[in-house]
C-alpha positions as CSV (number, residue, x, y, z in Angstrom):
1,M,-39.3,79.4,-144.4
2,S,-38.5,80.7,-148.0
3,L,-36.4,78.7,-150.4
4,V,-33.7,81.3,-150.5
5,H,-33.5,81.3,-146.7
6,S,-33.0,77.5,-146.8
7,F,-30.2,78.1,-149.3
8,R,-28.6,80.6,-146.9
9,Q,-28.8,78.0,-144.1
10,A,-27.2,75.3,-146.2
11,L,-24.4,77.6,-147.1
12,Q,-23.9,78.7,-143.5
13,K,-23.5,75.0,-142.6
14,R,-20.8,74.6,-145.1
15,E,-19.2,77.8,-143.9
16,L,-19.0,76.5,-140.3
17,K,-17.4,73.3,-141.7
18,S,-14.9,75.4,-143.7
19,A,-16.2,73.6,-146.7
20,R,-18.0,76.4,-148.6
21,R,-16.8,76.8,-152.2
22,R,-16.3,80.1,-153.9
23,L,-15.3,81.4,-157.3
24,T,-11.9,83.2,-157.4
25,I,-10.1,85.1,-160.0
26,P,-6.4,84.2,-160.3
27,N,-3.8,86.9,-160.0
28,P,-2.1,87.1,-163.5
29,S,1.2,87.8,-161.8
30,S,1.1,84.7,-159.6
31,I,3.0,81.5,-160.4
32,D,0.7,78.6,-161.5
33,F,1.1,75.4,-159.5
34,S,-2.5,74.6,-159.6
35,S,-4.1,74.3,-163.1
36,N,-4.3,71.2,-165.2
37,D,-2.5,73.0,-168.1
38,F,0.3,70.5,-167.8
39,L,2.1,71.2,-171.1
40,S,1.5,74.9,-170.8
41,L,-0.1,74.9,-174.2
42,S,-2.6,77.5,-173.3
43,T,0.1,80.1,-173.4
44,S,2.3,78.5,-176.0
45,P,3.1,80.6,-179.1
46,V,3.3,77.3,-181.1
47,Y,-0.3,76.4,-180.2
48,R,-1.6,79.9,-180.7
49,A,0.0,80.1,-184.2
50,K,-1.4,76.7,-185.2
51,L,-4.9,77.6,-184.0
52,L,-4.9,81.0,-185.7
53,H,-3.7,79.5,-188.9
54,I,-6.6,77.1,-189.0
55,L,-9.1,79.8,-188.1
56,N,-7.7,82.4,-190.5
57,N,-7.6,79.9,-193.4
58,A,-11.1,78.7,-193.1
59,P,-13.3,79.4,-196.1
60,P,-15.6,82.4,-195.8
61,S,-18.5,80.1,-196.1
62,Q,-17.5,78.2,-192.9
63,P,-20.1,78.9,-190.2
64,L,-18.7,79.8,-186.8
65,A,-21.7,78.4,-184.9
66,S,-22.9,74.8,-185.3
67,G,-26.6,75.8,-185.6
68,G,-28.1,72.9,-183.5
69,S,-27.5,69.5,-182.2
70,R,-25.5,67.0,-184.3
71,L,-28.6,65.0,-185.1
72,L,-30.4,68.1,-186.5
73,D,-28.3,70.9,-188.0
74,G,-25.0,70.8,-186.0
75,N,-23.1,68.1,-187.8
76,S,-20.4,68.8,-190.4
77,A,-17.8,67.0,-192.5
78,Y,-15.2,68.9,-190.5
79,A,-16.4,67.4,-187.2
80,E,-16.5,63.8,-188.7
81,E,-13.1,64.1,-190.2
82,L,-11.7,65.5,-186.9
83,E,-13.2,62.4,-185.1
84,K,-11.4,60.1,-187.5
85,F,-8.1,62.0,-187.1
86,V,-8.3,61.9,-183.3
87,A,-9.3,58.2,-183.3
88,E,-6.4,57.3,-185.6
89,F,-4.0,59.1,-183.4
90,H,-5.2,57.1,-180.4
91,N,-5.2,53.8,-182.4
92,A,-8.9,53.4,-182.0
93,P,-11.6,52.3,-184.5
94,T,-13.8,55.4,-184.2
95,G,-14.4,58.4,-182.0
96,L,-17.4,60.5,-181.0
97,L,-17.0,64.1,-179.8
98,F,-18.8,65.4,-176.7
99,N,-19.1,69.0,-175.5
100,S,-17.3,68.1,-172.2
101,G,-15.7,65.3,-170.3
102,F,-18.7,65.5,-167.9
103,D,-21.1,65.0,-170.8
104,A,-19.0,62.1,-172.1
105,N,-19.0,60.2,-168.9
106,V,-22.6,60.9,-168.2
107,G,-23.6,59.9,-171.7
108,V,-21.6,56.6,-171.7
109,L,-22.5,55.4,-168.2
110,S,-26.1,56.3,-168.4
111,S,-26.8,54.5,-171.7
112,V,-24.2,51.8,-172.3
113,P,-24.8,49.4,-169.3
114,Q,-28.0,47.4,-170.0
115,P,-30.7,46.6,-167.5
116,G,-29.4,44.3,-164.9
117,D,-25.7,44.7,-165.9
118,V,-23.2,45.2,-163.1
119,I,-20.9,48.2,-162.7
120,V,-17.8,47.8,-160.7
121,Y,-15.9,51.1,-160.1
122,D,-12.9,52.5,-158.4
123,E,-14.0,54.3,-155.3
124,L,-12.2,57.5,-156.4
125,I,-13.6,57.9,-159.9
126,H,-14.8,61.3,-161.0
127,A,-18.1,62.9,-160.0
128,S,-19.3,62.8,-163.6
129,A,-19.0,59.0,-163.6
130,H,-21.1,58.8,-160.5
131,E,-23.7,61.0,-162.2
132,G,-23.8,58.7,-165.2
133,M,-24.1,55.6,-163.0
134,R,-27.0,57.3,-161.1
135,L,-28.9,57.7,-164.4
136,S,-28.0,54.2,-165.6
137,R,-30.4,51.2,-165.9
138,A,-27.7,48.9,-164.6
139,G,-28.3,46.7,-161.6
140,P,-25.6,46.4,-158.9
141,R,-23.1,49.2,-158.7
142,V,-20.2,48.2,-156.5
143,S,-17.0,50.1,-155.6
144,F,-13.6,48.6,-155.0
145,K,-10.7,50.1,-153.1
146,H,-8.8,52.7,-154.9
147,S,-6.4,51.1,-157.4
148,C,-6.4,47.9,-155.4
149,V,-6.0,44.7,-157.6
150,E,-7.0,42.4,-154.8
151,S,-10.1,44.4,-154.0
152,L,-11.2,44.3,-157.6
153,R,-10.6,40.5,-157.6
154,E,-12.8,40.0,-154.5
155,I,-15.6,42.1,-156.0
156,L,-15.6,40.2,-159.3
157,L,-15.4,36.8,-157.6
158,K,-18.5,37.7,-155.5
159,Q,-20.4,38.7,-158.6
160,V,-19.5,35.5,-160.4
161,E,-20.3,33.4,-157.3
162,N,-23.6,35.1,-156.6
163,D,-25.0,35.7,-160.1
164,S,-25.3,32.8,-162.5
165,L,-26.0,35.2,-165.4
166,V,-22.6,36.9,-164.8
167,R,-21.0,33.5,-164.4
168,D,-22.5,32.2,-167.7
169,G,-21.6,35.4,-169.6
170,R,-25.2,36.5,-170.1
171,R,-24.9,39.6,-167.9
172,N,-22.2,42.2,-168.5
173,V,-19.8,43.6,-166.0
174,F,-18.4,47.1,-166.6
175,I,-15.2,48.1,-164.8
176,V,-14.9,51.8,-164.6
177,I,-11.5,53.4,-163.8
178,E,-9.3,56.3,-164.6
179,S,-5.7,56.1,-165.8
180,I,-4.5,59.0,-163.6
181,Y,-6.5,60.3,-160.7
182,S,-6.9,64.1,-160.4
183,M,-6.6,64.4,-156.6
184,E,-4.2,61.6,-155.8
185,G,-2.1,62.0,-159.0
186,D,-1.4,58.2,-159.0
187,V,-1.5,55.8,-161.9
188,A,-3.9,52.9,-162.0
189,P,-2.5,49.3,-162.4
190,I,-4.3,48.8,-165.7
191,K,-2.5,45.7,-166.8
192,E,-3.1,44.0,-163.5
193,F,-6.8,44.9,-163.6
194,V,-7.1,43.4,-167.1
195,R,-5.5,40.2,-166.0
196,V,-7.8,39.9,-163.1
197,A,-10.9,40.6,-165.2
198,E,-9.9,38.0,-167.9
199,D,-9.2,35.4,-165.2
200,I,-12.5,35.8,-163.5
201,L,-14.7,36.7,-166.4
202,P,-13.5,34.2,-169.1
203,K,-16.8,34.5,-171.0
204,G,-15.7,37.9,-172.4
205,N,-18.5,39.8,-170.6
206,G,-16.1,42.2,-168.8
207,Y,-15.8,45.6,-170.3
208,F,-13.4,48.4,-169.3
209,I,-14.4,52.0,-169.4
210,I,-11.4,54.2,-168.7
211,D,-11.1,58.0,-168.3
212,E,-7.7,59.3,-169.6
213,A,-8.4,62.9,-168.8
214,H,-5.2,63.5,-166.8
215,A,-3.0,61.3,-168.9
216,T,-3.7,62.8,-172.3
217,G,-0.7,64.8,-173.6
218,V,1.5,63.8,-170.6
219,F,1.9,60.0,-170.9
220,G,2.5,57.8,-173.9
221,P,4.3,58.3,-177.2
222,R,3.5,61.9,-178.4
223,G,1.1,62.2,-175.5
224,T,-1.3,59.5,-176.6
225,G,-2.1,58.5,-173.0
226,L,-1.3,55.7,-170.6
227,V,-3.4,53.1,-172.3
228,Q,-1.2,53.4,-175.5
229,E,1.9,53.6,-173.4
230,L,1.0,50.2,-172.0
231,G,-0.2,48.8,-175.4
232,V,-3.6,47.7,-174.0
233,E,-5.9,49.7,-176.4
234,E,-7.7,46.5,-177.5
235,K,-8.5,45.6,-173.9
236,M,-10.4,48.9,-173.3
237,F,-14.1,48.9,-174.4
238,I,-14.3,52.7,-174.1
239,R,-11.7,55.3,-173.6
240,V,-12.5,58.9,-172.8
241,H,-10.0,61.6,-173.6
242,T,-10.6,65.2,-172.6
243,F,-9.1,68.2,-174.2
244,G,-9.3,70.7,-171.4
245,K,-6.2,69.8,-169.4
246,A,-2.8,69.3,-171.0
247,L,-4.3,69.9,-174.5
248,A,-5.4,73.5,-173.6
249,C,-8.8,73.4,-175.3
250,H,-10.4,75.5,-172.6
251,G,-10.6,78.9,-171.1
252,A,-12.6,82.0,-172.2
253,L,-12.9,80.7,-175.8
254,M,-12.5,76.9,-175.5
255,M,-14.9,74.5,-173.9
256,Y,-13.8,71.4,-172.0
257,Q,-14.4,69.0,-174.9
258,A,-13.9,65.3,-175.0
259,V,-13.9,62.3,-177.3
260,V,-15.2,58.8,-176.7
261,L,-13.1,56.2,-178.4
262,C,-14.9,53.0,-179.2
263,C,-16.0,50.6,-181.9
264,P,-18.3,51.7,-184.7
265,D,-21.4,49.9,-183.3
266,T,-20.9,51.6,-179.9
267,R,-20.5,55.0,-181.5
268,D,-23.8,54.5,-183.4
269,Y,-25.4,53.3,-180.2
270,L,-24.3,56.5,-178.3
271,I,-25.6,58.7,-181.2
272,N,-29.0,57.1,-180.6
273,Y,-29.1,56.8,-176.8
274,A,-26.6,59.2,-175.1
275,R,-28.9,62.0,-174.0
276,S,-26.0,64.3,-173.2
277,L,-25.0,64.2,-176.9
278,I,-28.5,64.1,-178.4
279,Y,-30.0,67.1,-176.6
280,T,-27.2,69.6,-176.8
281,T,-25.9,72.1,-179.4
282,A,-23.0,70.7,-181.2
283,L,-19.5,72.2,-181.0
284,G,-19.0,75.2,-183.3
285,F,-16.1,75.6,-185.7
286,P,-13.7,77.5,-183.3
287,F,-13.9,74.7,-180.8
288,L,-13.3,72.0,-183.4
289,A,-10.4,74.0,-184.8
290,A,-8.9,74.2,-181.3
291,I,-9.0,70.4,-181.1
292,R,-7.6,70.0,-184.6
293,A,-4.7,72.4,-183.9
294,V,-3.6,70.6,-180.8
295,Y,-3.9,67.1,-182.3
296,E,-1.8,68.3,-185.3
297,L,0.9,69.3,-182.9
298,L,0.7,66.0,-181.1
299,S,0.7,64.0,-184.3
300,A,3.8,65.9,-185.5
301,G,5.6,65.3,-182.3
302,E,5.8,69.0,-181.6
303,T,4.6,68.6,-178.0
304,E,7.2,66.0,-177.1
305,P,9.8,68.6,-176.0
306,F,7.1,69.9,-173.6
307,Q,6.6,66.4,-172.3
308,H,10.3,66.0,-171.8
309,T,10.7,69.3,-170.0
310,L,7.7,68.5,-167.7
311,Q,9.3,65.2,-166.7
312,Q,12.5,66.9,-165.8
313,L,10.7,69.3,-163.6
314,I,8.7,66.5,-162.0
315,L,11.9,64.7,-161.1
316,H,13.4,67.9,-159.7
317,L,10.5,68.6,-157.4
318,H,10.0,64.9,-156.4
319,S,13.6,64.7,-155.2
320,Q,13.3,67.8,-153.0
321,L,10.0,66.8,-151.5
322,M,11.3,63.3,-150.7
323,E,14.1,65.0,-148.6
324,I,11.8,67.4,-146.8
325,A,8.9,65.1,-145.9
326,P,10.8,62.6,-143.6
327,L,12.0,65.6,-141.5
328,N,8.4,66.7,-140.8
329,P,6.5,63.6,-139.6
330,G,2.9,64.2,-138.7
331,L,3.0,67.6,-140.5
332,L,3.8,66.6,-144.1
333,E,3.3,63.5,-146.1
334,I,3.9,63.3,-149.9
335,D,1.8,61.2,-152.2
336,H,3.4,61.1,-155.6
337,F,3.5,58.6,-158.4
338,P,6.7,58.7,-160.6
339,G,6.0,60.7,-163.8
340,S,2.8,62.3,-162.6
341,P,2.6,66.1,-162.7
342,I,0.2,66.0,-159.7
343,F,1.7,66.0,-156.2
344,S,-0.6,65.5,-153.1
345,L,0.8,67.1,-149.9
346,R,-1.1,65.6,-147.0
347,T,-1.1,67.8,-143.9
348,P,-3.5,68.3,-141.0
349,I,-3.6,72.0,-141.7
350,P,-3.9,72.4,-145.5
351,R,-5.7,75.7,-145.4
352,Q,-2.8,77.4,-143.6
353,L,-0.2,76.0,-146.1
354,A,-2.2,77.0,-149.1
355,D,-2.8,80.5,-147.7
356,V,0.9,81.0,-147.0
357,C,1.8,79.9,-150.6
358,Q,-0.7,82.2,-152.2
359,R,0.4,85.2,-150.2
360,K,3.9,84.5,-151.6
361,G,2.5,84.5,-155.1
362,F,2.3,80.7,-155.7
363,V,-1.1,79.4,-156.7
364,V,-1.7,76.1,-155.0
365,R,-5.1,74.9,-153.8
366,K,-6.3,73.3,-150.6
367,I,-8.5,70.3,-151.3
368,M,-11.2,69.8,-148.6
369,P,-14.3,67.7,-148.1
370,P,-16.6,67.1,-149.8
371,T,-14.2,67.1,-152.8
372,V,-12.2,64.5,-150.8
373,P,-13.3,62.4,-147.9
374,A,-12.9,63.8,-144.4
375,G,-9.4,63.0,-143.1
376,K,-8.0,63.1,-146.6
377,E,-7.5,66.8,-146.9
378,R,-4.4,68.0,-148.7
379,V,-2.7,70.7,-150.8
380,R,-2.6,69.8,-154.5
381,V,0.4,70.9,-156.5
382,C,0.5,70.6,-160.3
383,L,3.6,71.1,-162.4
384,H,3.6,72.5,-165.9
385,A,6.2,72.5,-168.7
386,G,6.2,76.3,-168.5
387,N,7.3,76.3,-164.9
388,T,11.0,77.0,-164.2
389,L,13.5,75.5,-161.8
390,D,13.7,78.9,-160.0
391,E,9.9,78.9,-159.5
392,I,9.9,75.4,-158.1
393,D,12.9,76.2,-155.8
394,G,11.1,79.4,-154.7
395,W,8.0,77.4,-153.8
396,V,10.0,74.8,-152.0
397,R,11.7,77.5,-149.9
398,T,8.2,78.8,-149.0
399,L,7.2,75.3,-148.0
400,Q,10.3,74.8,-145.8
401,S,9.8,78.2,-144.1
402,W,6.2,77.3,-143.3
403,L,7.2,73.9,-141.9
404,E,9.8,75.5,-139.7
405,A,7.5,78.1,-138.4
406,T,4.7,75.6,-137.8
407,Q,7.1,73.2,-136.0
408,I,8.1,76.0,-133.6
409,S,4.5,77.0,-132.9
410,L,3.7,73.4,-132.0
411,L,6.5,73.2,-129.4
């Protein structure tokens, strides 16, 4: 059997399970309730003007391409100054840019935990974190129940009881979480996690690594993220902020860049050991300029009106869904955390709901296994500052019509 034939068989198996993934091209006339462009900055004239100003005022000698990896020919004073600017905004000692959030998580988790160290992670962390852990030299890698304080407590207690090196502080324990989870849209109990870790690991050998991808720009003063909203910056060993969601550094021109916030020694260590940084071409000037543009807007408070508008829209949709869901038991369940732009609509037939919405011009996505576990299928709805009340109300009417039709068909 040829290799290509085996590919076809594997794809056919996914097709039979209704789990085959495909690339699609969005209809430009459709209404976006799907993307992670939470502040609608990708279409904002303010952001566009800021970015074009930086690009157009660059000196003629400014190369557009980086020319190599940062350790060879790709570093620049502009990149290092940008890292300082971003780190100061996030109240962090230093920062290190990565070409993507995936690269950042892989680079951190594959290199930072030392041989024999323990990694304890939320069961719903991103695939990039799993890839980093797979490449890690760490010893035990143990998951705890999603955002469950008691589950984390139990796991840490077992590590202390069963490992004298952990108990004596000679072996590190890395606790890997996200601040907001992309599929659930819920917020991690970060302060409670910190208290548990400090109670059980009093030797100071507990280290938090947190991914703030979905909180950046949406939560915190001026969009600094959930960690700064809670004032626990000093409790986090490493923070990863990505720029490809609310901050709009993505699309045809922009890559899905990220920064790792950490102490100077950790930054230097990553420069030496994070393979996803070492062996890749550095970001070129247009990408660095995009990050600079959006962080200048954040620092000046110019994105705060977008944050405020987004929160008003979130409240509006939340109140409507909370009225609809109880009227449709077994057919619709809403998972939503206050303030989060991500709504998870649990239904036993997510494919049908998503198809109806898309036919009506509303872009929402069904989320199926293997992206989520079997039995956890849902329709994911994301709000954006650029959405309108009329658009939200129109989508809600589509949802209600579908529910009514489906209830009748089930009789």
